[in-house]
C-alpha positions in Angstrom: 10.7 -34.6 67.8 10.0 -32.5 71.0 12.8 -32.0 73.6 12.3 -30.3 76.9 15.4 -28.9 78.7 15.2 -27.8 82.3 17.8 -25.9 84.4 16.8 -26.2 88.1 18.9 -23.9 90.1 19.1 -22.4 93.6 17.5 -19.1 92.4 15.1 -20.2 89.6 14.0 -23.0 87.3 14.2 -22.3 83.5 12.6 -24.5 80.9 12.9 -24.5 77.1 10.9 -26.6 74.6 12.5 -27.1 71.2 12.6 -29.5 68.2 15.3 -31.7 66.7 16.7 -28.8 64.7 17.2 -26.5 67.7 14.2 -24.3 66.9 12.8 -22.9 70.1 9.0 -23.5 70.5 8.5 -21.9 74.0 10.2 -21.0 77.2 9.1 -20.4 80.8 10.5 -20.1 84.3 9.5 -20.6 88.0 11.0 -20.6 91.5 14.1 -22.4 92.6 14.4 -26.2 92.6 17.8 -26.9 94.1 17.7 -30.2 96.0 18.3 -28.6 99.4 14.8 -27.2 99.2 11.8 -29.2 100.5 10.7 -32.0 98.1 7.2 -30.4 97.6 8.8 -27.1 96.6 11.2 -28.8 94.1 8.4 -30.8 92.5 6.1 -27.8 92.3 8.6 -25.5 90.7 9.8 -28.2 88.3 6.3 -29.0 87.1 5.3 -25.3 86.9 8.2 -24.6 84.5 7.7 -27.8 82.5 3.9 -27.5 82.2 4.1 -23.8 81.6 6.4 -24.2 78.6 4.3 -27.0 77.2 1.1 -25.1 77.6 2.5 -22.1 75.8 3.5 -24.4 72.9 0.1 -26.0 72.8 1.7 -29.4 73.6 0.9 -32.1 76.1 3.6 -33.9 78.2 2.8 -37.0 76.1 4.1 -35.2 73.1 7.6 -35.0 74.6 10.3 -37.4 73.4 13.1 -36.4 75.8 13.0 -34.5 79.1 16.5 -33.4 80.2 16.7 -32.0 83.7 19.6 -30.4 85.5 19.3 -29.8 89.3 21.5 -28.0 91.8 22.7 -29.9 94.9 22.8 -33.4 93.6 25.9 -34.2 95.5 25.6 -37.6 97.2 24.2 -41.0 96.3 21.2 -40.2 98.5 20.7 -37.0 96.5 20.7 -38.9 93.2 18.0 -41.3 94.6 16.0 -38.4 96.0 16.1 -36.5 92.7 15.1 -39.5 90.7 12.2 -40.3 93.0 10.9 -36.7 92.9 11.0 -36.6 89.1 9.2 -40.0 89.0 6.4 -38.5 91.1 5.7 -35.8 88.5 2.9 -36.6 86.0 5.3 -37.7 83.3 4.4 -40.8 81.2 6.9 -43.6 81.0 7.0 -43.1 77.3 9.0 -39.9 77.8 12.7 -40.5 78.1 13.8 -38.6 81.2 17.4 -37.7 82.2 18.3 -36.1 85.5 21.8 -34.7 86.2 23.6 -32.3 88.5 23.5 -28.8 87.2 27.3 -28.8 87.2 27.2 -31.7 84.7 24.7 -29.6 82.6 27.0 -26.7 82.7 29.9 -28.9 81.5 27.9 -30.0 78.5 26.8 -26.4 77.8 30.5 -25.3 77.8 32.1 -28.3 76.1 29.4 -30.1 74.1 30.9 -33.2 75.6 34.6 -32.6 74.8 37.2 -33.0 77.5 37.2 -30.0 79.7 36.0 -28.2 82.8 33.1 -25.9 83.5 32.9 -23.5 86.5 29.5 -22.4 87.9 29.4 -19.2 90.0 26.0 -18.0 91.0 24.5 -18.2 94.4 27.0 -21.1 95.0 30.1 -22.3 93.1 31.5 -25.5 91.8 33.8 -26.8 89.0 33.0 -30.0 87.1 35.0 -31.7 84.4 35.4 -34.8 82.3 38.4 -36.2 80.5 38.8 -38.1 77.2 38.3 -41.4 79.1 34.9 -40.3 80.4 36.2 -40.0 84.0 34.5 -37.3 86.1 35.8 -35.0 88.8 34.6 -31.9 90.7 36.0 -29.3 93.1 33.9 -27.0 95.3 30.2 -27.2 95.5 30.3 -27.6 99.3 27.6 -24.9 99.9 27.9 -21.8 102.1 28.9 -23.4 105.5 31.8 -25.4 103.9 33.0 -23.1 101.2 31.4 -21.9 97.9 34.4 -19.6 97.5 34.0 -17.1 94.7 30.2 -17.4 94.7 27.7 -14.6 94.9 27.0 -15.5 98.5 30.8 -15.7 99.3 31.3 -12.2 97.7 28.4 -10.7 99.7 29.6 -12.3 103.0 33.2 -11.0 102.4 31.8 -7.5 101.7 29.6 -7.4 104.8 32.5 -8.5 106.9 34.7 -5.8 105.3 32.1 -3.2 106.0 31.8 -4.3 109.7 35.6 -4.2 110.1 35.8 -0.8 108.5 33.1 0.6 110.8 34.9 -0.8 113.8 38.3 0.6 112.6 39.6 -3.0 112.5 40.0 -2.9 108.7 40.7 -0.5 105.9 38.1 2.1 105.0 35.7 1.2 102.2 32.7 2.7 100.4 31.0 -0.6 101.0 29.7 0.8 104.3 27.9 3.6 102.6 26.8 1.3 99.8 25.1 -1.1 102.2 23.6 1.8 104.3 22.0 3.3 101.1 20.8 -0.1 99.8 19.3 -1.2 103.1 17.9 2.4 103.6 19.4 2.7 107.1 21.7 5.2 108.8 23.4 3.2 111.5 25.7 0.3 110.3 24.7 -1.7 113.3 21.2 -1.9 111.8 22.7 -4.1 109.1 22.3 -6.9 111.7 18.5 -6.3 111.8 18.3 -6.4 108.0 20.5 -9.4 107.4 19.5 -11.6 110.2 15.8 -10.7 110.6 14.5 -9.2 107.4 16.6 -11.4 105.1 16.7 -14.3 107.6 20.4 -14.9 106.8 19.1 -16.6 103.6 22.1 -17.3 101.3 19.9 -16.9 98.2 19.0 -13.3 99.3 22.5 -12.5 100.5 23.9 -13.6 97.1 22.0 -10.8 95.4 24.2 -8.3 97.3 27.2 -9.3 95.3 26.2 -6.9 92.5 26.7 -4.0 95.0 30.3 -5.1 95.5 30.9 -4.8 91.7 29.4 -1.3 91.8 31.8 -0.3 94.6 34.7 -1.8 92.6 33.7 0.3 89.6 34.3 3.5 91.5 37.7 2.3 92.5 37.1 1.0 96.0 40.2 -1.1 96.8 38.5 -3.4 99.3 35.7 -4.3 96.8 38.2 -4.8 94.1 40.2 -7.1 96.3 37.2 -9.2 97.2 36.3 -9.7 93.5 39.9 -10.5 92.6 40.0 -13.2 95.3 36.8 -14.5 94.0 38.3 -14.9 90.5 41.4 -16.7 91.9 39.2 -19.1 94.0 37.1 -20.0 91.0 40.2 -20.5 88.9 41.7 -22.7 91.7 38.6 -24.9 91.6 38.9 -25.2 87.8 42.6 -26.1 88.0 42.1 -28.6 90.8 39.5 -30.4 88.7 41.8 -30.5 85.6 44.6 -31.8 87.8 42.4 -34.6 89.2 41.6 -35.6 85.6 45.2 -35.4 84.3 44.3 -32.7 81.8 46.6 -29.8 83.0 49.0 -30.4 80.1 46.4 -31.6 77.6 44.0 -29.9 75.1 40.8 -29.2 76.9 37.8 -26.8 76.9 37.3 -24.3 79.8 34.3 -22.2 80.3 32.1 -20.5 82.9 28.4 -20.2 83.8 26.6 -17.9 86.3 25.9 -14.4 87.3 29.1 -13.8 89.1 31.0 -13.8 85.8 29.1 -10.7 84.8 31.8 -9.0 86.9 34.6 -7.9 84.6 37.1 -8.2 87.5 36.1 -11.7 88.3 36.1 -12.8 84.7 39.5 -11.2 83.9 41.2 -12.6 87.0 39.7 -16.0 86.4 40.8 -16.4 82.8 44.2 -14.7 83.2 45.1 -16.9 86.1 44.2 -20.1 84.2 45.8 -19.1 80.9 49.2 -19.0 82.6 48.7 -22.6 83.9 46.5 -24.4 81.3 48.4 -23.5 78.2 46.7 -25.9 75.9 43.1 -25.0 77.0 40.5 -23.5 74.7 38.8 -20.9 76.7 35.1 -20.1 76.1 33.4 -16.9 77.1 30.9 -16.9 80.0 27.4 -18.2 79.4 24.6 -15.9 80.6 20.8 -15.8 80.6 19.1 -18.9 79.2 22.3 -20.1 77.6 23.4 -22.5 80.5 20.3 -24.5 79.7 21.9 -25.6 76.4 23.7 -28.2 78.5 20.4 -30.0 79.1 19.8 -29.7 75.4 23.1 -31.3 74.5 22.3 -34.2 76.9 18.9 -34.5 75.2 20.4 -34.6 71.7 23.0 -37.1 72.8 20.4 -39.4 74.4 18.5 -39.4 71.1 21.7 -40.3 69.3 21.7 -37.3 67.0 24.6 -36.3 64.9 25.6 -32.7 64.1 24.9 -31.7 67.7 27.1 -28.6 67.6 25.1 -27.3 64.6 21.8 -27.9 66.3 23.0 -26.3 69.5 24.3 -23.2 67.7 20.8 -22.8 66.2 19.3 -23.2 69.6 21.6 -20.6 71.0 20.7 -18.1 68.3 17.0 -18.7 69.0 17.5 -18.2 72.7 19.4 -14.9 72.1 16.4 -13.7 70.1 
């Protein structure tokens, strides 16, 4: 059997083709396919990733048994309808079983394999999603940059830019972030950051989120302002996780907790997140962050479950090993 798993995020779209034993046949990637983007862009990037993987494998779309797609920004009933319609407009035969889920749901399955628990995504944006033993679902966060996305790459970058501005104005503590941004943007006057951020970058949250890595570098040399931003990010993400567990009545029950996304590459964010929760979710089984292609295994779990396979964990572990290679 041929299974195609897709992770359509705000930054890129990843696709993996594999068989029922979890053996990877091919992989590919394309541009972002979060649902806030224009429909034509989403469809183009989805199909580029899917067709690219199948072409590498020498397969046709008719050869696929299950197509499991996770998309960012499926938040409302209207989003669900729009996502389903866009996928139906792709050249996919009706014979192919197709599943479309929010990428937070995909992350949940990547972390838990379907067991009760909560997964937290922190990349460009941030969201926590969980499911309890009764199959009830809940989420916290995922409001995007105007409403929140606390702890996300965009939020970290925004906090750092604000801290640099305050430091330059003498309204806030001194921080090396000022020099870090000047060097990165190749400018000499901090006020020129306005030109770079608003004109060159267009205030684009996707581009701004990339600046989060600079905050981590500043923290590594001991900058207290940068460290404080990353520590607050860890707490905010932990709060989203705890709030989700609370909604589902799992605070005092065995559950799985894990994370997905580039923000958790920061050792400070990771340490604060896990230490904060370990003091409050005492029965939780904490999984290490998933990085690279690994989040896509959530789509794979959904595909295996849709096919009714047993020994899913064994198949997924094999898939993970193949992806790591």
